[in-house]
C-alpha positions as CSV (number, residue, x, y, z in Angstrom):
1,X,-35.8,-43.7,26.8
2,X,-32.1,-45.3,26.2
3,X,-30.5,-47.4,27.8
4,X,-28.3,-45.0,29.8
5,X,-30.8,-42.7,31.3
6,X,-33.6,-45.8,31.9
7,X,-31.0,-47.7,33.8
8,X,-28.5,-44.8,35.3
9,X,-29.5,-45.2,38.6
10,X,-28.5,-48.9,38.8
11,X,-25.1,-48.1,36.8
12,X,-24.6,-45.4,39.0
13,X,-25.3,-47.5,42.0
14,X,-22.7,-50.1,41.1
15,X,-20.2,-48.1,39.8
16,X,-20.3,-45.7,43.5
17,X,-19.8,-49.2,45.3
18,X,-17.0,-50.7,43.2
19,X,-15.0,-47.6,42.7
20,X,-15.4,-47.1,46.7
21,X,-14.7,-50.6,47.8
22,X,-11.6,-50.9,45.3
23,X,-10.2,-48.0,46.7
24,X,-11.4,-48.9,50.6
25,X,-9.7,-52.0,50.0
26,X,-6.2,-50.1,50.6
27,X,-7.2,-49.0,53.8
28,X,-6.6,-52.1,56.5
29,X,-8.7,-51.9,59.5
30,X,-6.8,-50.3,62.7
31,X,-7.2,-51.4,66.6
32,X,-7.3,-54.3,68.6
33,X,-10.1,-56.3,69.7
34,X,-8.4,-58.3,72.0
35,X,-5.6,-60.5,71.2
36,X,-6.8,-59.7,67.1
37,X,-5.1,-57.2,65.2
38,X,-7.7,-56.3,62.7
39,X,-5.0,-54.9,60.3
40,X,-4.6,-58.4,60.1
41,X,-7.9,-59.2,59.3
42,X,-9.8,-56.9,57.2
43,X,-9.9,-54.2,54.9
44,X,-12.5,-51.4,54.8
45,X,-13.6,-52.4,51.2
46,X,-14.9,-55.6,52.7
47,X,-17.9,-53.6,54.5
48,X,-18.7,-51.8,50.7
49,X,-18.4,-54.7,48.2
50,X,-21.4,-57.1,49.2
51,X,-23.7,-53.9,48.2
52,X,-22.7,-54.8,44.4
53,X,-24.5,-58.2,45.0
54,X,-27.6,-56.4,46.2
55,X,-27.4,-53.7,42.9
56,X,-27.2,-56.8,41.0
57,X,-30.2,-58.8,42.8
58,X,-32.2,-55.6,42.5
59,X,-31.5,-55.1,38.9
60,X,-32.4,-58.4,38.0
61,X,-35.8,-58.4,39.8
62,X,-36.6,-55.1,38.8
63,X,-35.3,-55.8,34.8
64,X,-34.8,-59.8,34.5
65,X,-31.2,-61.3,34.1
66,X,-30.6,-59.7,30.5
67,X,-30.6,-56.4,31.7
68,X,-29.5,-56.8,34.9
69,X,-26.1,-58.6,33.0
70,X,-25.9,-55.0,31.1
71,X,-26.1,-52.8,34.3
72,X,-23.4,-55.3,35.9
73,X,-21.4,-55.0,33.1
74,X,-21.6,-51.5,32.0
75,X,-21.2,-50.6,35.9
76,X,-18.6,-52.6,36.3
77,X,-16.6,-51.1,33.5
78,X,-17.0,-47.5,34.7
79,X,-16.0,-48.7,38.3
80,X,-12.4,-50.2,36.7
81,X,-11.8,-47.1,34.4
82,X,-12.9,-44.9,37.4
83,X,-10.9,-47.2,40.0
84,X,-7.6,-46.6,38.1
85,X,-8.5,-42.5,37.5
86,X,-10.0,-41.2,40.4
87,X,-7.4,-42.8,43.4
88,X,-4.6,-40.2,41.8
89,X,-7.3,-37.5,41.3
90,X,-7.6,-38.2,45.5
91,X,-4.1,-37.8,46.2
92,X,-3.4,-34.9,44.3
93,X,-6.0,-32.8,45.9
94,X,-4.9,-34.5,49.5
95,X,-7.7,-36.3,50.2
96,X,-5.8,-39.5,50.6
97,X,-2.5,-39.7,52.0
98,X,-0.7,-41.8,49.6
99,X,-0.2,-42.6,46.2
100,X,-0.8,-45.6,44.4
101,X,1.0,-47.2,41.8
102,X,-0.8,-47.5,38.5
103,X,0.3,-50.9,38.1
104,X,-2.0,-51.7,42.1
105,X,-4.8,-49.5,40.3
106,X,-5.0,-52.4,37.9
107,X,-4.4,-55.2,39.9
108,X,-7.1,-53.9,42.5
109,X,-9.4,-52.9,39.8
110,X,-9.3,-56.3,38.0
111,X,-8.7,-58.4,41.5
112,X,-12.5,-57.2,42.6
113,X,-13.8,-58.1,39.0
114,X,-12.9,-61.6,40.2
115,X,-15.9,-61.5,42.5
116,X,-18.1,-61.5,39.3
117,X,-15.4,-63.7,37.0
118,X,-12.7,-66.4,37.7
119,X,-10.9,-64.9,34.6
120,X,-9.1,-62.1,36.8
121,X,-7.7,-64.4,39.7
122,X,-4.4,-64.5,38.1
123,X,-4.4,-60.7,39.1
124,X,-3.2,-61.9,43.2
125,X,-1.7,-59.6,45.8
126,X,2.2,-57.9,44.8
127,X,3.0,-55.6,47.8
128,X,4.8,-56.3,50.5
129,X,2.7,-55.6,53.8
130,X,0.1,-57.8,51.7
131,X,2.9,-60.5,51.2
132,X,4.1,-60.3,55.2
133,X,3.5,-63.2,57.6
134,X,0.8,-62.6,59.9
135,X,-1.3,-64.6,62.9
136,X,-4.0,-66.4,60.4
137,X,-7.4,-64.2,60.8
138,X,-4.9,-61.8,63.0
139,X,-4.9,-64.6,66.3
140,X,-4.3,-68.2,65.9
141,X,-1.1,-69.2,66.2
142,X,-0.6,-70.7,62.2
143,X,1.1,-67.9,60.3
144,X,0.0,-67.2,56.9
145,X,0.7,-64.0,53.8
146,X,-1.6,-61.3,55.1
147,X,-3.8,-61.6,52.6
148,X,-5.3,-65.1,52.9
149,X,-6.4,-63.3,56.6
150,X,-8.3,-60.5,54.4
151,X,-9.5,-62.8,51.9
152,X,-11.3,-65.0,55.2
153,X,-11.8,-61.3,56.8
154,X,-13.9,-60.2,53.5
155,X,-15.9,-63.7,53.7
156,X,-16.7,-63.3,57.0
157,X,-17.9,-59.6,56.5
158,X,-20.1,-60.9,53.5
159,X,-22.0,-63.5,55.4
160,X,-22.4,-61.1,57.7
161,X,-23.8,-58.5,55.7
162,X,-26.0,-61.5,53.4
163,X,-27.3,-62.6,56.9
164,X,-28.2,-58.8,58.3
165,X,-29.0,-57.3,54.7
166,X,-31.9,-60.2,53.9
167,X,-34.8,-58.6,55.6
168,X,-34.3,-55.3,53.9
169,X,-33.4,-57.0,50.8
170,X,-37.1,-59.2,50.2
171,X,-38.5,-56.7,51.7
172,X,-37.5,-54.4,48.7
173,X,-37.4,-57.7,46.3
174,X,-41.2,-58.4,46.9
175,X,-42.1,-55.0,46.2
176,X,-39.8,-55.2,42.8
177,X,-40.7,-58.7,41.9
178,X,-44.2,-57.5,41.1
179,X,-44.5,-55.6,37.2
180,X,-45.6,-52.0,37.2
181,X,-49.3,-51.2,36.4
182,X,-49.8,-48.3,34.6
183,X,-51.8,-45.7,36.0
184,X,-55.5,-45.2,34.8
185,X,-55.6,-49.1,33.2
């Protein structure tokens, strides 16, 4: 059994999570909670991207760090390619309402890699909406660029998901931390 077929579920899960997140990060959440404008605080990608860490951790538990690194690399490279190719396809077929410029797609794909490698940190926001001044965290009296609030909102969501996901993660991790036993042995 070769690498791709044996580890395909993990590679596919990593690619799916990263592609979905790279598309959803282009959509700020709409709505108000009291005086808090959600568009100034969160994008939809904040809710999906933390699952890439779950895939990484589960692959590490199941197959060890060396294989997990390969899974993450192959899944992430697949996701970067798809993150550049899929949004124009979705736009052409009417599934998303705006066309994304190629340079923006490349920045988004590279920026998602910043979660795994600081080498991509140079790829920052470069569009007017992300650079506009907005209340910090969508409600504080201090104004800053909207992307700063998005970063803080994204971190907050990741911390909340980490706390909520610890129980299911521990259950899955405990199951996979034991080597598989051959039937009839």
